[in-house]
C-alpha positions in Angstrom: -3.4 -48.9 -56.9 -6.5 -48.7 -54.8 -9.8 -47.5 -56.2 -9.6 -44.3 -54.1 -6.2 -43.4 -55.3 -7.2 -44.1 -58.9 -10.3 -41.9 -58.6 -8.3 -39.1 -56.9 -5.6 -39.0 -59.6 -7.9 -39.2 -62.6 -10.7 -37.0 -61.3 -9.0 -33.8 -62.3 -8.0 -35.1 -65.8 -11.6 -36.3 -66.5 -13.1 -33.0 -65.2 -10.8 -30.9 -67.3 -11.6 -32.9 -70.4 -15.4 -32.8 -69.8 -15.5 -29.0 -69.2 -12.8 -27.8 -71.5 -15.1 -27.0 -74.4 -18.1 -25.5 -72.6 -19.0 -21.9 -73.4 -19.2 -19.5 -70.5 -22.5 -17.9 -69.5 -21.1 -14.3 -69.7 -23.5 -12.6 -67.4 -22.8 -14.9 -64.4 -19.9 -14.0 -62.2 -18.2 -17.3 -61.5 -19.3 -18.9 -64.7 -21.7 -21.6 -65.5 -19.3 -24.4 -64.8 -16.1 -24.5 -62.8 -13.2 -26.5 -61.4 -12.1 -25.6 -57.9 -9.0 -26.8 -56.1 -8.6 -26.4 -52.4 -5.6 -26.9 -50.2 -5.9 -26.6 -46.4 -5.3 -27.8 -42.9 -7.4 -28.9 -40.1 -7.9 -26.4 -37.3 -5.8 -27.3 -34.3 -3.9 -30.0 -36.1 -1.5 -30.4 -39.0 -3.5 -32.8 -41.2 -3.5 -31.7 -44.8 -6.7 -31.5 -46.9 -7.0 -31.4 -50.7 -10.4 -30.9 -52.3 -11.2 -31.1 -56.0 -14.6 -29.7 -57.0 -16.8 -29.5 -60.1 -19.4 -26.7 -59.9 -22.4 -25.8 -62.0 -24.4 -22.7 -61.6 -28.2 -22.4 -60.9 -28.1 -19.7 -63.6 -30.5 -17.6 -61.6 -30.3 -14.4 -59.7 -32.3 -13.2 -56.7 -32.4 -10.0 -54.7 -30.7 -8.0 -57.4 -29.7 -4.5 -56.4 -27.2 -1.9 -57.6 -24.8 -3.4 -55.1 -25.0 -7.1 -55.9 -27.2 -10.2 -56.1 -27.7 -13.7 -54.7 -27.1 -16.8 -56.9 -26.1 -20.3 -56.3 -24.5 -23.5 -57.6 -24.1 -27.2 -57.1 -20.7 -28.5 -56.0 -19.6 -32.1 -56.5 -16.3 -32.7 -54.7 -13.7 -35.3 -53.8 -11.7 -34.6 -50.7 -8.5 -36.3 -49.4 -7.0 -35.9 -46.0 -3.4 -36.8 -45.4 -3.5 -38.1 -41.9 -0.4 -38.7 -39.7 -1.7 -41.1 -37.1 -3.8 -43.4 -39.4 -4.5 -44.3 -43.0 -5.5 -41.3 -45.2 -9.2 -40.7 -45.5 -11.2 -39.6 -48.6 -14.8 -38.5 -49.3 -17.3 -37.6 -52.0 -19.7 -34.7 -51.4 -22.6 -33.0 -53.0 -23.6 -29.5 -51.8 -25.9 -26.7 -52.8 -24.0 -23.5 -52.2 -25.5 -20.0 -52.2 -23.4 -17.0 -53.3 -23.8 -13.3 -52.8 -21.9 -11.4 -55.5 -20.6 -7.8 -55.3 -19.5 -6.8 -58.8 -16.8 -4.2 -59.1 -14.6 -3.0 -62.0 -12.6 -5.9 -63.5 -13.2 -8.0 -60.3 -16.1 -9.3 -58.2 -16.2 -10.2 -54.6 -18.3 -13.1 -53.2 -19.4 -14.8 -50.1 -20.5 -18.5 -50.2 -22.5 -20.6 -47.7 -23.7 -24.1 -48.1 -24.6 -27.4 -46.4 -24.4 -30.7 -48.1 -23.6 -34.3 -47.5 -20.3 -36.3 -47.7 -19.5 -40.0 -47.7 -16.2 -40.8 -46.2 -14.1 -44.0 -46.8 -14.0 -44.5 -43.0 -15.4 -42.7 -40.0 -12.1 -42.3 -38.1 -10.2 -39.1 -38.3 -6.9 -39.3 -36.5 -7.8 -40.0 -32.8 -11.4 -38.8 -33.3 -14.5 -40.8 -34.1 -16.8 -38.9 -36.5 -19.6 -41.3 -35.6 -20.5 -42.2 -39.2 -19.2 -42.4 -42.7 -22.1 -40.2 -43.8 -21.7 -36.6 -42.6 -22.9 -33.1 -43.2 -20.4 -30.7 -44.8 -20.9 -27.1 -43.9 -19.0 -24.5 -45.9 -18.4 -20.7 -45.6 -16.0 -18.8 -47.9 -15.1 -15.4 -49.1 -13.1 -14.4 -52.2 -12.5 -12.4 -55.2 -13.0 -13.2 -58.9 -10.6 -11.9 -61.6 -12.1 -11.3 -65.0 -14.4 -14.0 -66.2 -12.4 -17.1 -65.4 -10.4 -17.1 -62.2 -11.3 -17.0 -58.5 -9.3 -17.0 -55.2 -11.0 -17.6 -51.9 -10.5 -18.6 -48.2 -12.9 -21.1 -46.8 -13.9 -22.9 -43.6 -15.4 -26.3 -43.9 -16.9 -28.3 -41.0 -17.7 -32.0 -41.0 -20.2 -33.4 -38.5 -23.0 -35.9 -38.1 -25.2 -33.3 -36.4 -25.5 -35.6 -33.3 -27.4 -38.2 -35.4 -24.9 -40.8 -34.1 -23.9 -41.6 -30.6 -20.4 -40.0 -31.2 -19.8 -36.7 -33.0 -16.3 -35.4 -32.6 -16.4 -33.4 -35.9 -13.6 -31.8 -37.8 -13.0 -28.3 -39.3 -10.7 -27.2 -42.0 -9.4 -23.9 -43.3 -8.4 -23.8 -46.9 -7.2 -21.6 -49.8 -9.4 -22.2 -53.0 -8.4 -21.6 -56.6 -11.0 -21.8 -59.3 -11.2 -21.8 -63.1 -14.7 -21.1 -64.4 -16.2 -21.6 -67.8 
């Protein structure tokens, strides 16, 4: 078993163990810590993406009003792409993500935006050259939270080297996200 496959398989088990006994910060929609699971596909292609993310909140609120507030969190994720024309690719990312929360009765709505960095196993992505193994990961998502523990969202994630390398084919993914928060 390769190191990437080992890390991919045991990441979720380790994360669940680490965060299973943490008490929730009750006033924070989306919890203090979370486990996010994403399944998606590349735009214009049929490559499958799976993303496993640990999140931890900034535990701060800005721009509070009677409609909502701005908050944020850190995301540490492992992403795996099942590619058809070449060996699968994997990556580890760290992103600060800002979230605008709109609380409602028994649910809350949210919009996320963030830009971070990702380190890929190799820079090739099907027949495209991403130009580097180090890329920027841009993320936009919108979703709904149910109660204090569960979220469902749709996201768009874009990978690019921002023209810092001579080649920058880039890749974009659409995904459905499921989250369990603590």
